[in-house]
C-alpha positions as CSV (number, residue, x, y, z in Angstrom):
1,M,-24.2,2.3,-16.0
2,R,-22.4,4.9,-13.9
3,F,-18.7,4.3,-13.6
4,A,-17.9,6.4,-10.6
5,F,-17.4,6.2,-6.8
6,T,-20.5,6.8,-4.7
7,E,-20.9,9.9,-2.5
8,D,-20.4,7.7,0.6
9,Q,-17.2,6.3,-0.7
10,L,-15.8,9.7,-1.6
11,A,-16.9,11.2,1.7
12,F,-15.2,8.4,3.7
13,A,-12.0,8.9,1.7
14,E,-12.2,12.7,2.3
15,A,-12.6,12.1,6.0
16,V,-9.5,10.0,6.0
17,R,-7.7,12.6,4.0
18,D,-8.6,15.3,6.5
19,L,-7.3,13.1,9.4
20,L,-4.0,12.3,7.7
21,G,-3.6,15.9,6.6
22,K,-3.6,16.9,10.2
23,E,-1.9,13.9,11.9
24,C,0.4,12.5,9.2
25,T,2.7,15.4,8.4
26,P,6.3,15.2,7.1
27,A,7.3,15.8,10.8
28,T,5.2,12.7,11.8
29,I,6.9,10.6,9.1
30,R,10.4,11.8,10.2
31,E,9.6,10.8,13.8
32,A,8.5,7.4,12.5
33,W,11.8,7.0,10.7
34,D,13.6,7.6,14.0
35,S,11.4,5.3,16.1
36,P,12.2,1.7,17.0
37,T,9.3,0.3,15.0
38,G,9.2,2.8,12.1
39,R,5.6,3.6,13.0
40,S,3.7,6.6,14.4
41,T,2.5,6.9,17.9
42,N,-1.2,7.2,17.6
43,L,-2.3,7.0,13.9
44,W,-3.2,3.3,14.1
45,S,-5.7,3.7,16.9
46,Q,-7.2,6.7,15.2
47,L,-7.7,4.8,12.0
48,A,-9.2,1.9,14.0
49,D,-11.6,4.3,15.7
50,M,-12.8,5.5,12.2
51,G,-13.4,2.0,11.1
52,V,-10.7,2.0,8.4
53,I,-8.7,-1.0,9.6
54,G,-11.8,-3.2,9.9
55,L,-13.6,-1.8,6.9
56,L,-13.7,-5.2,5.2
57,A,-14.4,-7.2,8.3
58,P,-17.9,-8.4,9.1
59,E,-20.1,-6.2,11.3
60,G,-20.3,-9.1,13.9
61,V,-16.7,-8.6,14.8
62,G,-16.7,-4.9,14.9
63,G,-16.1,-4.3,11.2
64,M,-18.0,-2.4,8.6
65,G,-18.8,-5.2,6.2
66,L,-17.8,-3.2,3.1
67,A,-15.8,-4.1,0.0
68,E,-12.5,-3.4,-1.6
69,I,-14.0,-0.8,-3.9
70,D,-14.9,1.1,-0.6
71,L,-11.3,0.8,0.6
72,V,-9.2,1.6,-2.5
73,Q,-9.7,5.3,-2.3
74,I,-8.5,5.2,1.4
75,L,-5.4,3.3,0.4
76,F,-4.8,6.0,-2.2
77,E,-5.0,8.6,0.6
78,A,-2.6,6.5,2.7
79,G,-0.1,6.7,-0.2
80,R,-0.7,10.5,-0.6
81,S,0.3,10.9,3.0
82,A,3.1,8.3,3.0
83,L,1.4,6.7,6.0
84,P,4.0,4.9,8.1
85,E,1.5,2.1,9.1
86,P,0.8,-1.4,7.8
87,L,-2.6,-0.4,6.5
88,S,-2.5,-2.3,3.2
89,A,-1.1,-5.5,4.7
90,T,-3.6,-5.5,7.5
91,A,-6.9,-4.0,6.2
92,A,-6.6,-4.9,2.5
93,V,-5.0,-8.4,2.7
94,A,-5.1,-10.0,6.1
95,V,-8.7,-9.1,7.1
96,P,-10.4,-10.5,4.0
97,V,-8.1,-13.5,3.8
98,I,-8.8,-14.4,7.5
99,R,-12.5,-13.6,6.9
100,D,-12.8,-15.9,3.9
101,F,-10.3,-18.7,4.6
102,A,-9.7,-19.2,8.4
103,N,-12.0,-21.4,10.5
104,S,-14.8,-19.4,12.2
105,A,-13.3,-19.5,15.7
106,E,-9.8,-18.3,14.7
107,A,-11.3,-15.7,12.2
108,E,-13.5,-14.2,14.9
109,R,-10.6,-14.0,17.4
110,W,-8.2,-12.3,15.0
111,L,-10.7,-10.0,13.3
112,E,-11.9,-8.7,16.6
113,E,-8.4,-7.8,17.6
114,I,-7.6,-6.2,14.3
115,T,-10.7,-4.1,14.0
116,A,-10.2,-2.9,17.6
117,G,-6.7,-1.6,16.6
118,E,-5.0,-4.1,18.9
119,C,-3.3,-6.2,16.1
120,S,-1.3,-5.3,13.0
121,V,-0.3,-7.9,10.4
122,S,3.0,-8.4,8.5
123,L,3.2,-10.3,5.2
124,Q,5.8,-12.3,3.6
125,L,4.5,-13.4,0.2
126,S,6.6,-14.2,-2.9
127,P,8.2,-12.6,-4.8
128,N,8.9,-10.5,-1.7
129,T,11.9,-11.9,0.2
130,H,11.2,-10.1,3.5
131,A,8.3,-9.0,5.7
132,V,7.7,-5.3,6.6
133,G,7.0,-4.5,10.2
134,A,7.4,-8.1,11.2
135,E,9.0,-7.5,14.6
136,S,6.3,-5.1,15.7
137,A,3.3,-7.1,14.3
138,R,0.9,-9.1,16.4
139,L,0.4,-11.6,13.6
140,L,2.2,-12.7,10.4
141,L,0.7,-14.0,7.2
142,L,3.5,-16.2,5.7
143,E,3.8,-18.2,2.5
144,A,5.1,-21.8,2.7
145,E,5.4,-24.6,0.2
146,D,2.1,-26.0,1.3
147,G,0.2,-22.7,1.2
148,L,-0.5,-19.7,3.4
149,H,-0.2,-19.7,7.3
150,L,-1.2,-17.4,10.1
151,V,1.8,-17.3,12.4
152,E,2.3,-15.7,15.8
153,P,5.7,-14.0,16.2
154,E,6.7,-16.1,19.1
155,V,7.4,-19.1,16.9
156,V,9.6,-17.4,14.3
157,E,13.1,-15.8,14.1
158,F,13.8,-12.5,12.5
159,E,16.9,-11.2,10.7
160,Q,16.8,-7.5,10.0
161,R,17.2,-6.1,6.5
162,E,18.0,-2.5,5.4
163,S,15.4,-0.5,3.5
164,V,15.8,2.8,1.7
165,D,12.6,3.8,3.5
166,H,13.3,3.9,7.2
167,S,9.6,3.7,8.1
168,R,9.6,0.2,6.7
169,R,11.4,-2.1,9.2
170,C,12.2,-5.1,7.1
171,A,13.2,-8.6,8.2
172,T,13.6,-12.0,6.8
173,V,11.4,-14.5,8.7
174,S,12.6,-18.0,9.5
175,W,10.0,-20.5,10.7
176,T,8.7,-24.0,10.3
177,P,5.1,-24.9,9.7
178,S,3.8,-26.9,12.7
179,H,0.8,-27.3,15.0
180,A,1.6,-23.8,16.2
181,T,0.8,-22.3,12.8
182,L,-2.7,-22.2,11.2
183,M,-2.8,-23.2,7.5
184,L,-5.4,-21.6,5.4
185,R,-6.8,-23.3,2.3
186,P,-3.6,-23.4,0.2
187,L,-4.4,-22.4,-3.4
188,E,-7.3,-20.0,-2.9
189,A,-5.9,-18.2,0.1
190,L,-2.5,-17.7,-1.4
191,S,-3.7,-16.5,-4.7
192,A,-6.2,-14.1,-3.0
193,A,-3.5,-12.7,-0.7
194,K,-1.1,-12.0,-3.6
195,S,-3.8,-10.3,-5.8
196,R,-5.0,-8.2,-2.9
197,S,-1.5,-7.1,-1.9
198,A,-0.7,-6.1,-5.5
199,M,-3.9,-4.1,-5.8
200,A,-3.3,-2.3,-2.5
201,T,0.3,-1.5,-3.3
202,A,-0.8,-0.1,-6.6
203,A,-3.3,2.2,-4.9
204,E,-0.6,3.5,-2.5
205,L,1.8,4.0,-5.4
206,C,-0.8,6.2,-7.2
207,G,-1.2,8.2,-4.0
208,L,2.5,8.7,-3.6
209,A,2.8,9.9,-7.2
210,D,-0.1,12.3,-6.7
211,T,1.6,14.0,-3.8
212,M,5.0,14.1,-5.6
213,I,3.4,15.9,-8.6
214,A,1.7,18.4,-6.2
215,M,5.0,19.0,-4.4
216,T,6.8,19.5,-7.7
217,V,4.3,21.9,-9.1
218,A,4.5,24.0,-5.9
219,Y,8.3,24.0,-6.1
220,C,8.3,25.0,-9.8
221,T,5.9,27.8,-9.0
222,E,8.1,29.2,-6.2
223,R,11.6,28.6,-7.6
224,T,12.8,31.2,-10.0
225,Q,15.6,31.3,-12.5
226,F,16.5,34.1,-15.0
227,G,13.8,36.1,-13.2
228,V,10.9,33.8,-13.9
229,P,9.4,30.7,-12.2
230,I,11.0,27.5,-13.5
231,G,7.6,26.1,-14.1
232,S,7.3,28.4,-17.1
233,F,10.0,26.5,-18.9
234,Q,8.6,24.3,-21.6
235,A,10.9,21.3,-20.9
236,L,9.6,21.1,-17.3
237,K,6.0,21.5,-18.5
238,H,6.4,18.6,-20.8
239,Q,8.0,16.4,-18.1
240,L,5.2,17.1,-15.6
241,A,2.5,16.6,-18.3
242,D,4.0,13.2,-19.1
243,A,4.1,12.4,-15.4
244,L,0.5,13.4,-14.8
245,L,-0.6,11.4,-17.9
246,A,1.1,8.2,-16.6
247,L,-0.7,8.6,-13.3
248,E,-4.1,9.3,-14.8
249,F,-3.8,6.3,-17.0
250,A,-2.8,4.1,-14.0
251,K,-5.6,5.1,-11.6
252,P,-8.6,3.6,-13.5
253,L,-6.7,0.3,-13.7
254,V,-6.4,0.4,-9.9
255,W,-10.1,1.2,-9.4
256,R,-11.0,-1.6,-11.8
257,A,-8.8,-4.1,-9.9
258,A,-10.5,-3.1,-6.6
259,Y,-13.9,-3.6,-8.3
260,S,-13.0,-6.9,-9.7
261,V,-11.8,-8.2,-6.3
262,S,-15.0,-6.8,-4.7
263,T,-17.2,-8.7,-7.2
264,N,-15.2,-11.9,-7.3
265,D,-14.5,-11.3,-11.0
266,P,-12.7,-14.4,-12.5
267,A,-10.3,-12.0,-14.1
268,A,-9.4,-10.3,-10.8
269,E,-5.9,-11.7,-10.7
270,L,-5.3,-10.3,-14.2
271,H,-6.7,-6.9,-13.3
272,C,-4.5,-6.7,-10.2
273,S,-1.4,-7.4,-12.3
274,M,-2.4,-4.7,-14.7
275,A,-2.9,-2.2,-11.9
276,K,0.4,-3.0,-10.3
277,A,2.3,-2.8,-13.6
278,A,0.7,0.6,-14.5
279,A,1.1,2.1,-11.0
280,T,4.7,1.0,-10.8
281,D,5.5,2.6,-14.2
282,A,3.6,5.8,-13.2
283,A,5.5,6.1,-9.9
284,D,8.8,5.7,-11.8
285,V,7.9,8.4,-14.3
286,V,6.6,10.8,-11.7
287,G,9.6,10.2,-9.3
288,R,12.1,10.9,-12.1
289,A,10.3,14.1,-13.1
290,A,10.0,15.3,-9.5
291,L,13.6,14.7,-8.7
292,Q,14.9,16.4,-11.8
293,A,12.6,19.4,-11.3
294,H,13.8,19.8,-7.7
295,G,17.4,19.6,-8.8
296,A,20.2,19.0,-6.2
297,I,17.9,19.8,-3.3
298,G,15.7,16.8,-4.1
299,Y,18.5,14.4,-3.0
300,T,18.7,15.9,0.5
301,V,17.1,14.6,3.6
302,E,15.9,18.1,4.4
303,C,13.6,18.1,1.4
304,D,10.3,16.4,2.1
305,L,10.2,15.0,-1.4
306,H,12.7,12.2,-0.4
307,L,10.2,10.7,2.1
308,W,7.7,10.1,-0.7
309,L,10.3,9.2,-3.3
310,K,11.9,6.6,-1.2
311,R,8.6,5.0,-0.3
312,S,7.8,4.8,-3.9
313,W,11.1,3.1,-4.7
314,A,10.3,0.5,-2.0
315,L,6.7,-0.1,-3.2
316,R,7.7,-0.3,-6.9
317,A,9.7,-3.5,-6.0
318,Q,7.1,-4.9,-3.6
319,D,4.7,-7.5,-4.8
320,G,6.5,-7.9,-8.1
321,S,8.1,-5.4,-10.5
322,A,6.2,-4.0,-13.6
323,R,8.2,-6.4,-15.8
324,L,7.1,-9.4,-13.7
325,H,3.4,-8.4,-13.8
326,R,3.6,-7.8,-17.6
327,R,4.8,-11.4,-17.9
328,L,1.9,-12.6,-15.8
329,I,-0.5,-10.6,-17.9
330,A,0.9,-12.0,-21.1
331,A,0.7,-15.6,-19.8
332,Q,-2.9,-15.2,-18.8
333,L,-4.0,-13.5,-22.0
334,L,-2.1,-15.9,-24.3
335,D,-3.1,-19.0,-22.4
C-alpha cells in the first residue's frame, strides 16, 4: 500500500499555493485587517473559480465531487498564507454537512450558491462561544439543543466580540429555532460538523506553523550578532529543531484524519481529535520558538510574523484546546 498523496492532489495544492503566493501577501492580510469584514476583496471569487470552495460538492451543483483527502493539502496552504477567508468553515464543514444531511431541495439551492462563490458560511459549534465572520456570511451553521440548524442571518442578532486576529470578525449569535431555520438530522450532522471543523483547523494550524518556521529560519540567516548569523547559535538550532519535529509529527495525524473522514472510518472522530491536539501543540511550540528567535521585533505590528502568530493563537483555541481533545481521546480509547 502506498501512503502518499496522488500527483493530482499535490498538483491542485501547488496551484492553490501559487495563487495564494501571488494574491494573499502580507499586504493583502493587513488590508483585510482594516476592512469592515476582515476579508480580502477578490480571493473568494478566485478560489471559487478554481473549484476550491465547491471541491466536496457534487458535480451536479457545480462542485468537483472530491473528498476530504483531496482538500486537506489545500487547507494546509490556506494556513501557510494566513488566508483571511472562511474556507474551512465553508468548504470543509458546511458543504459536506449540507450535502449529506439537508433535504435535496435545500441542499441543491445552497450548494449551488456556495460553489459559485456567492455564499460563505459561518459556524457556531461548541466548545466555540462565537461565530467567525457571521455578519458578512450568507448562511450560518448553528448548534442548538436539538441539533444543528442552517440559519439565514436575517433571523439572528449579533453581538460583536474582540479577536486577537483582526481578520476574524467574531460575534456571539442569538437566535431561536423556528420554522425559519432548517434542522439537520441532529446527532449525525452535529458530530460530523465538529469532527470536520477540528480536522480543518488542524490543517490550517500546520500550515501556519510551516510558514512561521520558514520566516524564522530566514530571519536567523540574515540577523547577525557578534559578527555571525544568529542561526549559527546552538541554542536557536535546538529550538527550531524541536519546533520542526513537533510539526512533522503533527502533519501525518492531520492527513490520517482527512483520510478517515473521506472513507467514513468509524474512528474518524478519534482521529480528528488526535489531529487537533497534535496540531495545537505544534503551533504552540513553533510560535514560541519563532517569537523568541525574532526577539523584540517579533512583538511589533510592523513584523509580518505577528499576522501568522496571532492567527495561530486564535485557531489553537478554536474547536477545542489540546487538553480538551486529549480528554476526548482518552474517553474514546478507555471506553
